[in-house]
C-alpha positions, 0 to 999 in steps of 0.5 A, spaced: 151 675 429 158 673 431 161 677 437 167 681 437 172 679 442 179 684 444 182 677 446 183 672 440 184 666 445 177 667 447 174 665 439 175 658 440 172 658 446 166 661 444 165 656 438 165 651 443 160 654 448 156 656 442 155 648 440 155 646 447 161 643 447 165 641 454 171 646 455 178 643 457 184 645 462 187 649 456 180 653 455 180 654 462 187 657 462 185 662 457 179 664 460 183 666 467 188 669 463 184 674 459 182 680 461 176 681 456 171 681 462 165 683 458 166 678 453 167 673 459 161 675 461 157 674 455 160 667 454 158 665 462 151 669 460 149 664 454 150 658 459 147 661 464 141 663 460 141 656 456 140 653 463 136 658 467 133 663 462 132 669 466 131 666 473 135 668 479 134 664 485 134 666 493 132 663 499 130 665 506 135 662 511 138 663 517 146 661 519 148 658 526 155 657 528 155 653 534 163 654 536 168 658 533 173 654 537 178 650 533 184 645 533 186 648 526 191 654 525 190 655 518 193 662 515 187 663 511 182 664 517 180 669 522 174 665 525 177 659 529 180 661 536 183 656 541 179 654 547 183 658 552 182 664 548 177 669 552 174 671 546 172 664 544 165 661 544 161 655 544 154 655 545 150 650 549 145 645 546 140 650 549 143 656 546 143 653 539 136 652 539 134 658 542 138 662 537 135 658 531 129 661 534 131 668 534 132 668 527 126 663 525 119 664 522 115 660 518 118 663 512 125 660 514 126 654 510 134 652 511 138 653 517 146 653 515 150 650 520 158 650 520 163 651 526 170 650 528 173 643 529 172 643 537 176 639 541 171 636 546 164 636 542 163 629 540 159 626 534 153 625 540 153 632 541 152 634 534 147 629 533 143 631 539 143 638 536 140 636 530 135 632 533 133 638 537 132 643 531 128 638 527 124 637 533 123 644 534 123 646 527 120 640 523 119 644 516 126 647 516 132 644 512 138 642 515 144 644 512 150 643 516 157 640 517 162 642 511 167 636 509 172 638 514 168 637 520 165 631 518 172 629 517 174 631 524 168 628 527 169 621 524 176 621 526 174 623 533 169 618 534 173 612 530 167 610 526 170 612 519 166 617 514 161 613 512 158 611 519 159 618 521 155 621 515 149 615 517 149 618 524 148 625 522 143 623 517 139 619 522 139 625 526 136 630 521 142 633 517 139 634 510 144 636 506 152 639 506 154 645 505 161 646 500 165 650 505 173 647 507 175 645 500 179 652 499 184 650 493 185 643 492 193 644 490 197 641 495 202 646 494 198 652 496 194 648 501 201 647 505 201 654 506 194 656 508 191 650 511 196 645 512 191 643 519 185 641 514 184 635 511 187 634 503 184 636 497 183 629 496 180 627 503 175 633 501 173 630 495 173 623 498 168 625 504 163 628 498 164 622 494 161 618 500 156 623 502 153 623 495 153 615 495 149 616 501 144 620 498 146 627 501 146 633 496 152 638 497 155 645 495 162 646 492 166 651 493 173 654 492 177 659 495 180 664 491 184 671 491 190 669 496 196 664 493 193 661 488 194 661 480 190 660 474 193 653 474 190 652 481 183 655 480 182 651 473 184 644 476 180 645 482 174 647 477 176 640 473 176 636 479 170 638 482 167 637 475 170 630 475 167 628 481 160 631 479 160 627 472 161 620 477 156 622 483 151 627 481 151 630 488 153 637 487 147 642 487 151 649 487 158 652 486 160 658 490 166 661 489 168 664 496 173 671 495 178 671 500 178 676 506 185 677 508 183 682 514 185 679 521 188 673 518 196 671 518 195 673 511 193 680 512 198 683 507 195 680 501 190 685 497 183 683 498 180 681 491 177 686 486 170 686 483 174 684 476 176 678 479 170 676 482 166 677 476 171 673 472 171 667 477 163 667 477 164 667 469 169 661 468 166 657 473 160 657 469 163 656 463 167 650 466 162 647 471 157 644 465 154 639 469 153 643 476 146 646 476 147 652 479 152 658 480 151 662 487 154 669 488 154 670 495 152 677 497 155 676 504 162 676 501 162 680 494 157 685 497 150 685 494 152 690 489 157 685 486 152 679 487 147 683 483 152 684 477 154 677 477 147 675 475 149 677 468 156 674 468 154 667 469 151 667 477 143 664 477 143 665 485 144 670 490 144 667 496 139 668 502 137 672 507 142 669 512 141 673 518 147 672 522 154 671 519 160 670 523 165 667 519 167 672 514 165 678 518 171 676 523 175 676 517 174 683 515 167 683 511 163 690 511 157 687 509 151 687 513 149 681 516 142 679 513 138 682 508 130 682 508 127 678 503 124 685 500 131 687 499 133 681 495 127 681 491 129 689 489 136 687 487 134 681 482 129 685 479 134 691 478 138 686 474 133 685 470 132 678 472 125 674 475 126 672 483 124 665 484 124 663 491 127 657 492 128 651 498 135 648 498 134 643 493 131 648 489 124 647 489 120 653 488 117 656 494 110 659 493 108 664 498 101 668 500 100 673 505 100 668 511 103 662 509 107 658 504 108 652 500 114 648 497 112 645 490 115 638 490 
């Protein structure tokens, strides 16, 4: 049966998707410029079910943000603060380890650790933090530090990116999150995050990490000053690097939250835009295995819908998330495992608990096993 598309521009895209052919830049623009959301969802769901069937993944994780002190002054950010700000905080090593323990049980398989670009915290400090976490929680995967943070530590230490990554790996870092990519368009970056590394530098740090065997996620921030060209180009540059390294595990579209930022005059993203970005990402990123609908940013309701618009992951329990809540996110800071199971099942999907690298986690009442 041939579907009926209200937008005729989607018909040739459908033929490519059905044949398993790679979409190009013009196809991406056609997808972004279409308002036929159900058709986009239909196409993305074809690819999603081809890759993952009826499964939706989740994990039991815990977010830790060691500091919100940051030398950058990005217009997109409500999290970072200057060191003299009375509201700024920096956890001691003991406080980091204690906070990790507060959200920990034997069920936790991942610590997600990101923070600001602190002017005084050294590479040695971070390595000691990671070693301490590994000593206290040896079974927990450390997904830690964005490409931006690694670039900052490499610059401060004078060691270079590769040597910095090697030090972090030796200290216990197991993989990298995908934040800080924002949008690769230099035109837009000059306005929203000119204090950060460039898009080219983000990609180069990811390349070095992948060469060393570190897997990572990748992201795109949308809903600010970017346009369809910028989003399409961003996704295709990620796809190009993935073709080279194969190091990206998951792509996470991140909805911009303008509240409490210098860009607070911009409107928040709509559910329509959120689902469209999930769908287009699934269609263009044909070599990135997983697409995550990050419920913290999207709300659990939109993340649930996204499981029919190309996403195959809904993230995890999180426990405490500060970055997007500082920017006005009104979602809970955690979801219980049972709530995630309910969201997934109500979407008609089969929940599968995973570890960071998408190995299934099998649980009984008293214990769990990661299936390698």
